[in-house]
N, C-alpha and C positions, 0 to 999 in steps of 0.2 A: 674942272669938269672931266678932262681926259684922265686924270688920276683916279677919279671916282668911278668912271666907266671901266677902267682897267682893273680896279679893285673888285668891281662887281663881277666881271668875267672870271676873275681868279677864284672868287667865292662860289660861283655857280657849279663848277666841276666838283668842288669839295662837298657841296651840299648834295649833289647827285650821287657822289661816291658814298656818302653817309647813308643815303636811302638804299643803295645797293647792298651795303654791308648789313643794314637792318633787315632787308628781305632775305639775304643769304642766311643770316642767323635764324630767322623765323622758319624758312623752308627746311633747314638742316636740323631743326629741333626734333627730338623724339616725340614730343607731344603732337606736333603737326603731322608726323608720320602716322601715329596711331589713330588720329582723327580722320585721316584722308584715305586710308586703305580699306578695301572691302572686307578683308579678313586679317586676323592677327598673324597668320602664317605667311602672308605675302610680303614681298620686298625684304626677305630675310637673307637671301643668298646674293652673292656678288655677281651681277650680270652686266652685259654691255649696256643695258638700259636700266640702271638703278632708279630708285624713287626720285632723288633730287634731280638727276639728269632729265628724267621724264617730265617733271614739273617745269623745269627751266625751258624745255623744248616747247611746251604748250604756252609758255609766257611770251614766245616770239610772235611777231606779226606774220602769220603764215599766209602766203599769197599764191604759191604754186602747189604742185602735187606733193603729197606726203614724202615720197621717196626723194624728190629733188630737195625739199626742205631738210630732210634728214642728212643728206649728203653735205649740204652747205653748213648745217649746224655742227656736225662732227669735224668738218674741215676747220671751222673757226675754233672749235674746242681744242683740237690738237695742234693748232697753228701750222697746218699743213698747206702746201702750195696747191696740191691737186685734191679735188674732192673724191673721196672713196666711199664705197658702199659698206659702211660699218654695221649698220642696223637696217634690216629690211622693213618694208611697210607692214608685213604680216606680224613681225615681232612687236612693232609699235602698237598695232591693234590689240594684240594679246596683252601687252602691258597696260594699255589704256583701260581695259576692262577691270583691272585691279584697283583703279583709282576712282574715288568718289568725285562727282562734279563739284561738291562743296569745297574741295581743295582750292579750286581756282577762284571761287567767290570769296573764300577766306583771304587769299592773297590780295584780291582787289580791295577788300575792306581794310586790311592792314596798311595797304599803300595809301588809301584815302585818309586814314587816321594819321599816319605819319606826315602826309602832306599838310593837313590842317594844323598840326602841332608845330611844324618846323619850317614851313615855306611861307608863312604869312599870307594866306589866301586873300584875294581881292574881294571887297564887299562894295555894296552900293548904299551910301549913307549909313554904314554900319550894319546893313542887312545882307545876309547870304541869299543870293538869287538862285532859284531852282526852277527849271522848266521841265515839264512832263509831256512826252509825246509817245505815240504808239503806232504800230504798223503791223500788218499781217505778213507772215513768212510762210513759205512753202516747204514742207518737210518731205524727206524721201518716203516713197510708198513701200514701207517695210512692215511685216507683220508685227514685230515687237513694238514699233512706234505706233502703229494703228491700235494695238491693244492698250498701250500705256495711256494714250490720249483719248481712248474710247471714240475713235473716229468711225462713223457709220459708213456702210458700203456705198451709199448714195453720194456721200461727200468724197469718197476716194475716187469715184469715177469723174468727178467734176474738177475744175481748175481751182476750186476753193479749198482743196486739201491742204490745210495749213493751220497755223496757230497764231495767237496774238502776242506780239512782243512790245513791251512797254519799258521806257527808261526815264530816269530822272537825271537831268543834265545841268551842270554848272556852267552857264554861258560866259561868265567872267573869267573863270580859270580853265575853261575848256576841258572838263573831265566829266565822265559819267560816274555819278555817285551811287547809282543803284539801277538794276535791271531785272525784269521779270519776263517769264514766258508762261503762257497758260492757254486754255481752250478759248476759242473765239466766242463761245457763249458767255464767258466771264464778263466781258464788257470793258470798255475803255475807262469809264469812271471808277469802276470797282478796282481795277488794277492800279489806277492812279492813286486811289486811297491807300493801297497797300504800301506805297512808297513813303507815306507820311511817318511811319514808325521809325524809319531810318534817318529822320531829321533830328531825333532826340540827341545824338552826340553833338550836334552843332549848338545846342543850347548851353553846353558847358564850356564853349570856346569864348575867349575874351577878345 
């Protein structure tokens, strides 16, 4: 049993390394770049925050301020002892505007597909368990956000200034397989129904 456990621990880092190599190849591909940038002329010059580095930064679990996270990120990237201000928060915001939000959802979908095909996901009596739940979130009171979500002025003045967030979760494997954000008027059941089309890839799994 000890030998089996030791073998399992030796295989786990290798499997995770294969996942990272897969994501690295996907993120570095020209096709992903063309699909993820707002304009064809963007991310063409060599900057301190190129396309791949920008995407990798947003793949981190950001917990503190942007500037603090940037300093820690480039410290780890350069294998430095002291964190330095390599990229400013303003430069990050400028680069972020060039990136489509679909880039991050595409990475999530690729990760889930790879997980299902290579990690032998847990099932319950041969069935994939999926749970759907939603909640309201409060968005910043910004003119562009108000216009995009068509938030009325009465809603802006109240504490209900927010939208509805819904996610489909795999409780056995502890991963979110799909997430949506939409107007509160959409409704919980309607958003839950939108998750169902993302169950189709699971039908092809053995």
